[in-house]
C-alpha positions, 0 to 999 in steps of 0.5 A: 254500418248502423241505420237510423230510422227517420221521418219527414218533418217538412219542407222549408224554403227562404227568399235567398234559396234560389228556388231550392228547398230544404227537406227536413228529416227528423230522427224517430228515436232522437232529437236530431234533424237532417236538412237535405237541399233539393230542387223545386220539382222534387219538392213538389213531388214530395209535397203532393204525395204528403198532402194526398193530392193526385195530379190528373196524369202520373208524375215521374215518381208515380210512373216509377211506382207503377213500373216497380209494381208492374214487375211484381216488386215493392220498395222495402226501404230507402237508405241515405248511406253516404255524404261526400263533399256536401253531396248526399248519396242514397239507395232504394232497396226493392223486394220482388220475384228476383229477390232483393235489389238495390238501386243508386238514387238521389235522396230526393228521388228515393224519398219521393218514391218511398212515401208512395210505397209507405216505405221507411227511410233510414240514414247511416249513423255516420251521415247523421253524425256528420250532417245532423243538427241537434235540437237539444238546446243543452247540446248547442249551449255546450258547443257554444261554451266549449268554443268560448273557452277555447277562444278565451285561451287564445292569449296563451303563448302556445296559441299565439304561435298559431294565429291561423288556428285562432282565426279558424276557431273564432269563425267556427264559434261565430258559425256555430252561434249562427247555426243555433239561431237558424235552427231556432228560427227554423230556417233549415236552408240556412242551417244546412249551409252553415253546417256544411261550412262548419264541416269544411273548416273542421276538415 
């Protein structure tokens, strides 16, 4: 399975997010972005390290870093390797005296630890293909035009026999247009929800 190098672009939130944040990763050698919804505490842990702010006492992820180092190990990289039913899965890969060790973790915790070790972040190509959001305006335009062409053909007899398919296609087109607008407005929390709904309908 191919691993694609990603970097942290930033954190995004909106009044309707209910206290959640969207952690935005962007493709190092491409134009795709991957929004991952995380909690406020995990967002704070990531933001503090990104801003090089040291709290007076170690936070949970600082403590984890100290424990890993106490066993003469380091985090070599983290890997977001799966997406199942809207939930991302990831692994922390550590190198130490015992060799390479892989530990299952939530992406938010894995990333919070990775930035403390200055370790690279990777995403499986299958995950990025399914959940990534393209920043290429031409690609978005192509998707919209493709949806419009399919909708224009809905009047043919073959399509009239499948009204449910027509309704799904119309909703997909609307969701794709809203997704483009959300990306342009940099509302990644909304974009993530729209992306998940599009994937559900396509599934």
